[in-house]
C-alpha positions in Angstrom: -181.4 -211.3 -67.3 -177.6 -211.0 -66.7 -175.5 -213.2 -64.4 -174.2 -211.3 -61.4 -171.0 -212.9 -60.1 -170.7 -210.7 -57.0 -174.2 -211.8 -55.8 -173.2 -215.5 -56.1 -169.9 -214.8 -54.3 -171.8 -213.0 -51.5 -174.4 -215.8 -51.2 -171.7 -218.5 -51.1 -169.7 -216.6 -48.5 -172.9 -216.3 -46.4 -173.5 -220.1 -46.7 -170.0 -220.8 -45.5 -170.4 -218.4 -42.6 -173.6 -220.2 -41.6 -171.9 -223.6 -42.0 -169.0 -222.6 -39.7 -170.9 -220.5 -37.2 -169.9 -223.0 -34.4 -166.2 -222.3 -34.9 -164.4 -219.4 -33.2 -163.7 -216.2 -35.2 -159.9 -216.9 -35.0 -158.7 -220.5 -35.6 -155.6 -222.3 -34.7 -154.1 -225.1 -37.0 -155.9 -228.1 -35.4 -159.3 -226.2 -35.5 -158.8 -225.2 -39.1 -158.0 -228.8 -40.0 -161.2 -229.9 -38.3 -163.2 -227.2 -40.0 -162.0 -228.1 -43.5 -161.9 -231.8 -42.8 -158.3 -232.1 -44.1 -154.9 -233.1 -42.7 -152.5 -230.9 -40.9 -149.9 -231.5 -43.6 -152.2 -230.2 -46.2 -153.1 -227.1 -44.2 -149.6 -226.4 -43.1 -148.3 -226.5 -46.7 -151.0 -224.0 -47.8 -150.2 -221.7 -44.8 -146.4 -221.8 -45.5 -147.0 -221.0 -49.2 -149.3 -218.1 -48.2 -152.3 -219.7 -50.1 -154.2 -219.6 -46.8 -153.6 -216.2 -45.2 -152.6 -216.3 -41.5 -150.8 -214.6 -38.7 -147.8 -216.6 -37.4 -146.9 -216.0 -33.8 -143.1 -216.5 -33.7 -142.9 -216.4 -29.9 -145.3 -219.4 -29.6 -144.8 -221.0 -33.1 -148.5 -220.9 -33.7 -150.6 -220.0 -36.7 -153.7 -217.9 -36.1 -156.2 -217.8 -39.0 -159.3 -215.5 -39.0 -162.3 -217.5 -40.0 -163.0 -215.1 -42.8 -159.6 -215.9 -44.3 -160.4 -219.6 -44.1 -163.6 -219.0 -46.0 -161.8 -216.8 -48.5 -159.5 -219.8 -49.1 -162.5 -222.1 -49.7 -163.7 -219.7 -52.4 -160.3 -219.4 -54.1 -159.1 -221.0 -57.4 -156.4 -222.8 -55.4 -159.0 -224.7 -53.4 -161.0 -225.5 -56.5 -157.9 -227.1 -58.0 -157.2 -229.0 -54.7 -160.7 -230.4 -54.5 -159.9 -232.8 -57.3 -157.3 -234.6 -55.1 -159.0 -234.3 -51.7 -161.0 -237.2 -50.3 -163.4 -235.0 -48.4 -164.7 -232.0 -50.3 -166.7 -229.3 -48.6 -169.6 -228.6 -50.9 -172.1 -225.8 -50.6 -175.1 -225.7 -52.8 -176.6 -222.4 -53.9 
């Protein structure tokens, strides 16, 4: 029996979608911080570096982050590295 990485990724993505179903499909900065249980400074630095993908509305100076992109970040190697330093770690068991 072989290990299928794409099935694990799909299952993990589904669990994150279930975990965050109460959040809107498009998040602002405070909502994303609440969802990830991290500080605004942490999220803002990841947004500014492009580690978390987002739309920036220059007219309003507001970040808008589709929830699927936030979940994409949680599954990224960057988040895996950051988890070592974060007090609160979002964990999903498969």
